[in-house]
Structures are given as structure tokens and as C-alpha cells.
N, C-alpha and C positions, 0 to 999 in steps of 0.2 A: 076069338079068332074063328072065322068060318072058312071051310074048304069047299070049293066048287069043282065039280067034275067038268072038264072041258076037253072033249075029244080024247079021252083016255088019260089025260093029264090032270093033275090036281093043282088048283090055284088057291093059294092061301090069301085071304083078304082080311086085313085088320081094320076094324072100325075104330076111329078116333072120335071120342066125344069129350067135350069140355063142359064142365059144369057152368062156366061163365061164357056165353056166346060172344061177348065183347072181346074177351081175351083171345078167342080163336079166329077173329076176323083178321084178314091180311092187312098189313100196313098200307096206307094210301101211297100211291106213287107220286113223286114230286111233279109239279107242273113242268111241261117241256119249255125250254127256252125258245121264245118265238124267233130269235135271231139265229138259232142253230141251222135251220134249213138254208137260209141265205148264206151263212158261213160255209156250209158244206158245198153249196153250188158255187160259191166264189172260189173255193179251193179247187174244185173240179175244173172250173173255167181257167184258172191260173195254170193248173197242170196241163190242160189241153193246149193252151197257148204256148207254154214252154216246150211241149212236144212238137208243136207246129213250127216253132222257131228253130228247133234243132233240125227238123226235116228240111226247112227252107235253107238253112246254112249248108246242109249236105247236098241238096239236089237243085236248088234254084239260084243261089248266089252267083254262080258262074255267068249266067245270062242277065239276071235281074239286078244283081248287086245287093249288098247288105241292106240298103235302104229302099230297094225296089225300083230305083230310078236308072240303073245302068244302061239297059237297052242293047246288050251284045246280041248278035245273031238275030236281030229284028225283034227282040223281046220288048214287050210293052212296058211302059212306065206304070207300075202298079199303084203309085200314089195318085195317078190321074184317072184310073179306071173307075167306071161307074157301075161295074158288076157287083151284085150282092153275093152273099155266100153261095147260094145255089148256082149262080152263073160261074163262079170261080171253081166250085166243085166239078161242074160239068167240064170246064176247060182242062183242069188238072187231070181229070179222069180220061177224057177223050183226046186231048191235045188239040192244037189248032195252028195252022201254018207250019212254022219251023219248030214249034214247041211239041215235044213228044208227049204221048199219052202215058200216064203213070198207073193205069188200071192194073197192069200186070206186075208192077214193082212196089206199089204201096197198097196197104189195106184201105178199105172204105173209111175207117176211123182216122188213119193217117192223112188221107186226102182231105177229110173234113177239118182236121187240125191245121194243116198247112194253109188251107183256104181261109180259115178263121184268122190265123196269124197274119196272112197277107192283108187283111182288112185293117190291121193296126198300123200299117205303113202309110203314113201321111206326111 
């Protein structure tokens, strides 16, 4: 065992040596499952859509209805909208017409989740 002086402190360093270098080599890591990243992304997407559905049920159903077709208070039929995710995020964030802006009551992530969920209404 060796001791090194380091700023007034002593650090003990033990050197490990094996007579057989093959025995001291670390075990090989298993090959990663190529489907794992897709499964993780699928789970995250499912979780985000579920969160978006919950927000939609709480904040949007009154005007848009559970299927996006209700149209109360001048609300658009979401099943016929040609807006992509970015367009929907913009409208949910800023509001339009009688639709209120949600930028002060929902986080950016929640707005993205509800916009993504609204795209599933067909």
C-alpha cells in the first residue's frame, strides 16, 4: 500500500494486481435490446397522451365535448381541424376568438400534451 501526501492529507492507495490478466478483466456487458428505446418512447408517448386526455377532460370538454365535436360557445370541431401540433399549441397557449389563453394556467408541457391528445380525436 502506498501513501500519497495531498495538501496536508494522506491518501492511501492500494494497488491490485492479478497474476492472471484474464481473470481481472471485467465481464462483458450484455448487448442492449434494440427494441428498448422504442418501448421507452412508446411508454413516454402513452403517458403524455394520458396526461393530455386528463387535461382535456378537465379544461376542454365543456366547449369541445369528449369527442372534440361539441362546439359550445363557438368552439371548433377538433376532428375537422387541419392544424398540426404546433398550430394547436399556439392556439391553446394564446387563445383565439372566445377560446381563452391557457399560458398562465397550464405549463408548456401540459399544453403540448393536450395539443397532442387533441390530434387523436378523429
